[in-house]
C-alpha positions as CSV (number, residue, x, y, z in Angstrom):
1,M,-53.4,90.1,-187.3
2,A,-50.4,87.9,-186.7
3,T,-50.9,84.2,-186.5
4,A,-49.7,82.2,-183.5
5,P,-46.5,80.4,-184.0
6,K,-46.7,76.7,-184.6
7,P,-46.0,74.4,-181.6
8,R,-42.5,73.0,-181.6
9,V,-42.2,69.3,-180.9
10,V,-39.0,67.5,-180.1
11,K,-39.3,63.7,-180.4
12,D,-37.4,60.6,-181.2
13,Y,-38.0,59.1,-184.7
14,S,-39.3,55.9,-183.2
15,A,-42.0,57.8,-181.2
16,L,-43.5,59.5,-184.3
17,P,-46.7,58.3,-185.9
18,E,-46.4,56.4,-189.1
19,E,-48.1,59.2,-191.0
20,I,-45.4,61.6,-190.0
21,T,-42.5,59.2,-190.8
22,E,-43.9,58.7,-194.3
23,Q,-44.1,62.4,-194.9
24,I,-40.6,62.8,-193.5
25,K,-39.3,60.2,-196.1
26,L,-40.9,62.3,-198.9
27,A,-39.2,65.4,-197.6
28,Y,-35.9,63.7,-197.3
29,P,-35.8,61.0,-200.0
30,Y,-31.9,60.8,-199.9
31,G,-31.5,60.2,-196.2
32,F,-31.4,62.3,-193.1
33,S,-27.7,62.7,-192.0
34,E,-26.9,65.5,-194.3
35,N,-29.9,67.5,-193.1
36,L,-29.4,67.5,-189.4
37,V,-29.3,70.8,-187.5
38,S,-27.8,71.5,-184.2
39,Y,-29.3,73.5,-181.3
40,T,-28.9,74.0,-177.6
41,N,-31.6,72.3,-175.6
42,K,-33.2,73.6,-172.4
43,D,-30.4,71.9,-170.3
44,G,-27.7,73.8,-172.3
45,L,-26.6,70.7,-174.2
46,Q,-25.8,70.8,-177.9
47,V,-28.0,68.3,-179.7
48,S,-28.7,67.4,-183.3
49,A,-32.1,66.8,-184.9
50,L,-33.9,66.5,-188.2
51,P,-36.2,69.5,-188.8
52,F,-39.7,68.8,-190.3
53,E,-42.7,71.0,-190.6
54,T,-46.3,70.2,-191.0
55,E,-49.3,72.7,-191.3
56,E,-49.8,72.2,-187.5
57,K,-46.4,71.7,-186.0
58,Y,-42.7,72.2,-186.3
59,Y,-40.8,69.0,-185.4
60,L,-37.3,68.4,-184.4
61,I,-36.6,64.7,-184.6
62,R,-33.7,63.9,-182.3
63,M,-30.9,61.9,-183.9
64,T,-27.2,61.8,-184.3
65,V,-25.5,61.2,-187.7
66,N,-25.0,57.6,-186.7
67,Q,-28.6,57.1,-185.8
68,A,-29.7,58.8,-189.0
69,N,-27.6,56.5,-191.1
70,K,-28.8,53.4,-189.2
71,I,-32.5,54.4,-189.6
72,I,-32.0,54.6,-193.4
73,E,-29.9,51.4,-193.5
74,D,-32.6,49.4,-191.6
75,D,-35.6,50.9,-193.5
76,E,-36.8,48.7,-196.4
77,D,-38.4,51.9,-198.0
78,Y,-34.8,53.0,-198.9
79,D,-32.5,51.2,-201.3
80,D,-28.9,50.1,-200.7
81,D,-27.6,53.5,-201.7
82,G,-29.8,55.2,-199.0
83,N,-32.3,56.6,-201.5
84,L,-36.1,56.3,-201.1
85,R,-37.3,53.6,-203.5
86,D,-39.3,55.0,-206.5
87,D,-42.3,52.7,-205.8
88,V,-42.5,53.8,-202.2
89,K,-42.1,57.5,-203.2
90,E,-45.0,57.2,-205.7
91,E,-47.1,55.4,-203.1
92,Y,-46.6,58.1,-200.4
93,E,-47.0,61.0,-202.9
94,E,-50.4,59.6,-203.9
95,K,-51.3,59.0,-200.3
96,Y,-50.5,62.5,-199.2
97,E,-51.3,64.5,-202.4
98,D,-54.6,65.5,-200.8
99,E,-52.8,67.3,-198.0
100,G,-52.9,70.4,-200.1
101,E,-49.2,71.2,-200.5
102,E,-46.0,69.6,-201.5
103,I,-44.1,68.0,-198.6
104,E,-40.8,69.7,-198.0
105,P,-38.2,70.0,-195.1
106,A,-38.7,72.6,-192.6
107,A,-37.8,76.0,-193.9
108,D,-36.4,77.6,-190.8
109,E,-33.6,76.8,-188.4
110,P,-34.4,76.0,-184.7
111,T,-33.9,78.7,-182.2
112,E,-30.8,78.5,-180.1
113,E,-32.6,77.4,-177.1
114,M,-35.7,75.3,-177.6
115,D,-37.8,73.6,-175.0
116,E,-38.1,69.9,-175.6
117,D,-41.9,69.8,-175.8
118,E,-43.1,66.3,-175.8
119,D,-46.3,65.7,-177.7
């Protein structure tokens, strides 16, 4: 029997719960800008987002390259080179090691047209 597809959620980074942002940092310890994907939203506009997948949902976090760089620049969890600090990485790894699997970026690309489901 096939399993139901995961709900796809499109959100701004600032609207995500802290638990999700911490897991995103583990999945992308060297910043976000190089990992953005493009897709066509329901209004036919080309947008960029950072993909991230949990056991329950597939997230697309709306951001431009400039926004991605600014988020990392302003976040004290990242060093001056834009890399997740080792002490923060260790803290988050310990915090989420009970989640049952290693945290990684989303494996698949977004579909060409995705509805912007707000959670």
